[in-house]
C-alpha positions, -999 to 999 in steps of 0.1 A, spaced: -7 -404 184 -8 -388 147 23 -375 135 29 -338 127 32 -346 91 -4 -364 92 -19 -336 107 -6 -312 79 -21 -337 55 -54 -338 73 -57 -299 73 -45 -295 38 -71 -319 29 -100 -299 49 -89 -267 35 -90 -283 0 -128 -298 8 -135 -262 21 -123 -244 -13 -145 -270 -33 -175 -260 -14 -170 -225 -18 -165 -228 -53 -193 -248 -58 -218 -225 -38 -202 -196 -61 -212 -213 -92 -244 -218 -83 -249 -183 -70 -240 -169 -106 -258 -195 -121 -293 -188 -136 -322 -210 -128 -356 -214 -146 -375 -190 -129 -353 -162 -133 -350 -170 -172 -387 -173 -176 -391 -137 -158 -365 -125 -181 -383 -139 -213 -417 -127 -203 -401 -91 -200 -386 -89 -232 -403 -116 -257 -419 -96 -287 -449 -122 -289 -458 -110 -253 -453 -74 -261 -473 -74 -290 -501 -94 -270 -499 -66 -247 -498 -36 -272 -529 -53 -288 -546 -52 -255 -542 -16 -246 -554 -9 -284 -586 -29 -274 -592 -12 -243 -587 21 -262 -616 10 -284 -638 6 -252 -633 42 -246 -642 53 -284 -672 34 -282 -686 47 -249 -675 83 -264 -700 76 -293 -731 79 -267 -719 110 -256 -724 148 -261 -708 159 -295 -700 196 -298 -688 213 -334 -680 251 -341 -678 262 -378 -669 294 -393 -674 309 -427 -662 341 -442 -667 353 -478 -662 387 -500 -691 391 -524 -695 410 -553 -731 420 -570 -733 438 -606 -769 440 -616 -783 457 -653 -817 465 -659 -821 471 -697 -837 507 -704 -836 520 -669 -813 545 -660 -786 538 -637 -796 571 -613 -828 551 -611 -816 519 -600 -812 507 -634 -773 494 -624 -765 484 -590 -727 476 -588 -719 465 -550 -693 444 -529 -697 432 -496 -685 412 -468 -701 383 -449 -692 360 -419 -709 338 -396 -698 313 -365 -721 282 -355 -720 262 -326 -738 229 -324 -743 204 -298 -759 168 -302 -765 145 -277 -779 107 -288 -809 99 -272 -819 64 -289 -792 48 -308 -788 10 -306 -759 6 -325 -738 25 -299 -748 2 -270 -742 -30 -293 -708 -15 -302 -696 -5 -268 -704 -42 -254 -686 -55 -286 -657 -37 -278 -656 -50 -242 -659 -86 -257 -627 -75 -279 -606 -68 -247 -616 -101 -231 -601 -116 -263 -568 -96 -263 -566 -106 -227 -568 -143 -233 -546 -139 -262 -519 -122 -238 -522 -150 -213 -515 -175 -240 -487 -154 -252 -473 -156 -215 -478 -195 -214 -461 -200 -246 -429 -181 -238 -429 -205 -204 -430 -233 -224 -405 -221 -247 -381 -211 -222 -383 -244 -204 -377 -261 -235 -345 -242 -246 -335 -246 -207 -333 -283 -206 -320 -284 -243 -292 -268 -229 -288 -291 -200 -291 -322 -220 -265 -311 -244 -242 -301 -213 -249 -337 -200 -240 -354 -234 -209 -334 -237 -199 -344 -201 -205 -381 -209 -189 -380 -241 -158 -365 -221 -160 -390 -195 -160 -420 -221 -128 -401 -239 -110 -403 -209 -121 -440 -204 -111 -451 -239 -79 -431 -235 -71 -453 -206 -79 -484 -222 -59 -474 -253 -30 -467 -229 -38 -501 -215 -38 -517 -250 -5 -502 -259 13 -513 -229 0 -552 -236 12 -548 -270 47 -538 -256 50 -565 -234 35 -591 -258 3 -600 -242 -17 -585 -266 -17 -582 -304 -16 -547 -326 -55 -556 -332 -66 -542 -299 -46 -512 -302 -61 -505 -333 -96 -510 -320 -88 -488 -291 -73 -459 -313 -103 -463 -337 -125 -457 -309 -108 -428 -290 -106 -410 -326 -146 -418 -328 -150 -403 -292 -131 -373 -303 -151 -366 -333 -184 -372 -310 -166 -346 -287 -166 -318 -311 -202 -325 -326 -213 -324 -289 -197 -290 -280 -215 -276 -312 -246 -290 -297 -243 -269 -264 -232 -237 -282 -263 -243 -305 -286 -249 -276 -273 -219 -257 -278 -194 -286 -313 -209 -286 -321 -200 -251 -306 -167 -258 -331 -159 -284 -358 -169 -262 -344 -152 -230 -330 -120 -247 -295 -125 -228 -267 -152 -231 -264 -175 -200 -228 -192 -194 -240 -212 -164 -274 -228 -155 -283 -246 -124 -285 -284 -134 -314 -307 -124 -310 -324 -90 -296 -362 -90 -325 -369 -66 -350 -348 -82 -383 -370 -82 -405 -365 -110 -441 -379 -105 -470 -389 -127 -495 -362 -136 -524 -354 -112 -551 -364 -115 -543 -396 -132 -575 -400 -152 -567 -389 -187 -605 -380 -192 -603 -353 -164 -576 -336 -183 -594 -339 -217 -622 -324 -202 -603 -293 -188 -586 -290 -221 -622 -288 -240 -632 -260 -215 -603 -244 -207 -574 -245 -233 -566 -211 -249 -575 -223 -285 -609 -231 -274 -615 -198 -254 -603 -175 -282 -625 -196 -306 -653 -192 -281 -646 -152 -279 -642 -147 -314 -679 -164 -318 -691 -138 -292 -674 -110 -309 -690 -121 -345 -724 -125 -328 -722 -88 -321 -717 -81 -356 -751 -96 -365 -767 -73 -340 -750 -42 -355 -759 -52 -386 -798 -56 -375 -794 -19 -358 -793 -4 -394 -829 -8 -395 -835 7 -363 -847 44 -359 -826 71 -340 -832 100 -319 -809 126 -312 -814 158 -291 -797 189 -311 -790 223 -300 -771 252 -321 -763 287 -323 -753 309 -351 -740 345 -353 -736 362 -387 -725 397 -397 -722 414 -430 -716 448 -447 -744 447 -469 -761 424 -492 -779 419 -527 -809 442 -518 -790 471 -497 -754 483 -488 -758 488 -453 -743 462 -427 -762 441 -406 -756 411 -377 -779 388 -361 -780 358 -338 -802 326 -341 -803 297 -321 -826 264 -319 -830 236 -298 -848 202 -303 -846 166 -312 -837 150 -345 -857 117 -356 -844 92 -383 -859 66 -398 -838 43 -424 -853 21 -450 -833 -8 -468 -842 2 -504 -812 -13 -520 -811 -44 -495 -775 -34 -484 -786 -39 -446 -800 -73 -453 -769 -83 -472 -745 -73 -440 -770 -95 -416 -765 -124 -439 -728 -118 -437 -728 -115 -403 -746 -144 -400 -724 -169 -420 -695 -155 -403 -711 -166 -369 -718 -203 -386 -679 -202 -393 -666 -194 -361 -690 -215 -346 -676 -245 -364 -641 -229 -357 -651 -238 -317 -657 -271 -328 -626 -277 -343 -607 -263 -315 -622 -282 -290 -613 -314 -311 -578 -302 -312 -577 -292 -276 -590 -329 -267 -563 -347 -290 -535 -323 -277 -543 -334 -241 -546 -371 -250 -511 -365 -265 -498 -349 -236 -512 -371 -208 -496 -401 -226 -462 -387 -232 -462 -375 -194 -471 -410 -181 -448 -429 -206 -420 -405 -199 -422 -412 -161 -422 -448 -169 -391 -446 -192 -373 -428 -164 -377 -463 -143 -370 -481 -172 -336 -461 -180 -327 -463 -144 -328 -499 -144 -308 -499 -175 -281 -481 -160 -276 -504 -135 -273 -533 -161 -248 -514 -180 -227 -510 -151 -229 -543 -140 -222 -552 -176 -191 -526 -177 -179 -542 -144 -179 -578 -155 -164 -571 -189 -134 -555 -170 -132 -582 -149 -131 -609 -180 -103 -587 -198 -82 -593 -168 -91 -628 -166 -83 -634 -204 -120 -643 -215 -129 -610 -226 -112 -587 -254 -104 -550 -253 -133 -543 -278 -158 -559 -252 -148 -535 -229 -150 -506 -252 -183 -517 -262 -195 -516 -228 -184 -484 -221 -202 -467 -249 -234 -488 -237 -232 -472 -206 -227 -439 -219 -254 -442 -242 -277 -455 -212 -265 -425 -190 -276 -403 -220 -309 -417 -225 -317 -414 -190 -309 -377 -187 -329 -370 -218 -359 -392 -200 -359 -370 -171 -359 -337 -190 -386 -354 -214 -407 -361 -181 -403 -325 -171 -414 -310 -206 -442 -337 -212 -457 -325 -174 -453 -287 -185 -470 -295 -221 -498 -312 -202 -504 -283 -184 -502 -259 -211 -528 -281 -231 -553 -270 -204 -541 -235 -202 -526 -240 -166 -488 -232 -172 -476 -202 -156 -451 -186 -130 -464 -211 -101 -455 -239 -122 -422 -230 -133 -415 -220 -98 -423 -258 -90 -398 -269 -117 -371 -249 -107 -374 -261 -71 -359 -295 -87 -328 -276 -97 -297 -279 -78 -266 -297 -71 
């Protein structure tokens, strides 16, 4: 039967385990994950905010363009004080030879116009609507960019934290090896060389720890610059997280999507469409126009140059106004040629954007595939490094290996562990870059990656 002391020890052990679990759960609850930080970044990112403002401005330009086709109304008023002094040589003033008169005059005019046939207005409305689509694409591109920047900064922090953790683990191992070398030297089973080698390696690891700590701080502030707030704790990547090859696996399918859907291509195509409207607007400079016009004028005066009697009256008109422009100076033709040249320039920009999107998609695909392969290679290298360290320690115990061999094996293991962590993060980021290359990176993709985070 278990003794009372053993029961107390088991209870204490269970309580300690429970405290550890509770502490771990509390840390995870307070830690920020990738999805939460992406949403925070999208809310305050200045590039996204600028794109939203540009979209609002583009929509208001549509309203302005549509308003040009509506009724226009103006009211104008005029008032004047007039003085008239007239002399006729040889005619007495009593007979009208001199007229000296002052009088007041005022008028109010109201006018309403309505375009009936104005081709430039309709083209302007269509061009403004095309500009809205351009602003919408630019906003989507900005939101995707902030998603990619947030993920990059997030995993940079995790990588620097892993590196710091591995350096500290190596420091603890080297410290034990240093103490072991000192004990062996004291009892005469080792030389001072082993102690010096262990001390030099320990000092080197201390310097690496300082550098790794600075890298963590740098990465955290870089994340803060993207997100807009400082996060002390991030949810790490699960050790069992599986990172797969991109789907579909055919590179050309990704290239085709990029040439069609990439934001650079879509922006270039929309800019081309807007410039084609510029050609149509320039061509409307030769079109005749027809407007409906209605006006009414009321005038009053206290006299005139002919009489000192006051008068008032009202006049009104309604009709149509026809206008036919003639390009006498050649300015309209010059504007048309300018617009056509801009169209040709934008057409070449589209081809440039397609080629750039194709190259970026190929590079992103190869990067994603090679990153997944690198994980498998680093996992195998980790097993080899662990085996090497274990066999080297055993060789040291039996006298066929030196203390320096153990230190080198420990450093090799640390490097492989760091490279494996970097390979896993790089694989995730490579997959995100591939999706960004085809304009398919958004909150759903960030949510999928965030599901890989945890203890």
